[in-house]
N, C-alpha and C positions, 0 to 999 in steps of 0.2 A: 619082431614084435607085431608088425602090420599083418603078417601071415596068420599069426595066432589070433589076432583080433578079428580078422575076416572070417576065420574058421568058426570062432565063437558066435559071430553075428549070423552066419549061415546056420549054425546049430540051433541058435535061438529061434530063427525064422522057421526052420523046419519043425522044431518042437512046437512052436506056436500054431503052425498049420495043422499038425497032427492033433493037437489039443482041440482046435476049433472043429475039426472033422469028428472027433469023438463026442464033443458036446453038442454038435449040431444034430438034433434028432428029427429034423424035418424029412419028410418023404421026398423022393425025387420030384414028384408033382409039385409039392410045396416050394421046393427050391426053384423049379422052373417058373412058377407063378411069381416068386419074388424077383427073379431075374427079369421077367417080362414087365413087371411093375416098375422096376428100376429103369428099364429101357424106355418105357412109356413116359415116366417122369422126366427123363432126359430129353425126349422129343418135345414135351410140353415146354421145358425150359428153353430149348432151341427156338421153338415157335414164338415164345414170348419175346426172346431177344430179337428175332426177325421183325416182329410187329413194332417193337420199340424203335427200330431204325426206319420204318415206313413213314409216309406223310401223315399228318394229323387226320385228314379226311378219311383215309383208308382205315385208320385206327377206329374212328367213330363208326364207320360202316360195319366193321367186324364186331363192334360192341353192340350196335343197335339191332342187327339182323337176328341174332338168337333171341334177344329180348322181345322182338315183335312176334316171333313164333310163340313165345310163352304167353304173351298178352292175348294172341289169337286163341290159344288153347283155353284161356280163362273166359274170354268174351263169348266165344261161340256157344258153349253149353248154356250160358246165361241167356243168350239170345233165343235158343231153342226153348228154354223154360218160359221166357216171355211170350214166345209165339203160342205155346200151349195155353198159357193163362189167358191171353187175349182171345184166342179162338174159342176156348171153353166158355168164357164170359159172353162173347158175341152170340154163340149158338145155344147157350143155357144147358151145357153138359159139363160134367166134371172132368178134370184132367185125368183122373183115374179111368173114366169111361173112354177117353181118347186113346189111352195106352192099353186098354183091355182088348180082349179078343171078341167082344160082342159085335154082332153084325146087324144090329137094328138100323132101321132107316134114319132114326134120330141121330145116330152116332157116325155113320159112314161118311157123310158129306163133311162134317167138321174135321174128321180124322184125315180125310184126303186133302182138305184145305191146309191142315197143319203140315202134312207131308210136302205139299207144293210150296208153302211159304218157307219151310226149312231148306228146301233145295234152292229156292230163289235167293234167300237172304243170308244163309250161313256159308254157302260154298262147300258144304259137306258132300261127300260122295253118297250114293245110294246105300252102300253097306254101312257107312257111318250113321246115317239117319236111321236105318233099320235097327242098328244096335241100340241107339238111344231110345227108339220107340218100342223096344222089347219085341221086335219081330225077328223070326228065325231066318227069313229070306228077304233079300233086298228087292226082289222082283215085286213084292207087295207094294213097296214104296214107289217103284217105277210105274206100276199100274195106276196108283192113286194120283201121281203127278200128271200122267197122260190124261186121265179122266178130267181133272181140273183144267188142263190146257184146252181140251175139247170144249168143255162147258164155257170157258172164257171166250173162246173164238166164236161160239154160237149165241151167247147171251150177253148183251151189252150191260144190262142191269147187274148181272153177276160179276162182270169185269169191274164195274164201279165199286161193288161191294168188296172185292179183293183188294183193289187199290186203296180203299178206305182202311181196310185192315192193315195193309202195309204201312200206311201213314201212322196209324195208332201204335204199331210195334216200333216204329222209328223214333217216336217221341220219347 
């Protein structure tokens, strides 16, 4: 009786497997993606279990670190916008003019100041600032920052003006 029951169980299992293969219309790529997703979810579950066993301070650090990156990603662009607003107000140009390709004398100094302040206050790289300022090349930003650095080192009044702008932006 046990032999017959085992054979029937094996037959049912084989039939079920064959049926699943017939009804599974996924491509090999879709099957592989599903397997990798399952493996990924398993690794996440293992990591969660591992974190649950760690000390509370380590748990808090692992929770806070990603959040601080998210906060930085939100705060930095807001700070760049604030810089543009304050500089445009201070030098009586529009934000659009600061971001435009115009090279008039009225616009280049405030534009370079905004590059300089973005570099100093946001911690963005030159390519990141260039992207935000609608520039094709980050060397434009580097040039502007260097020009303002030179002007600050040569002109005490200009240095005070930049410090005043920094304070206004920080408020």
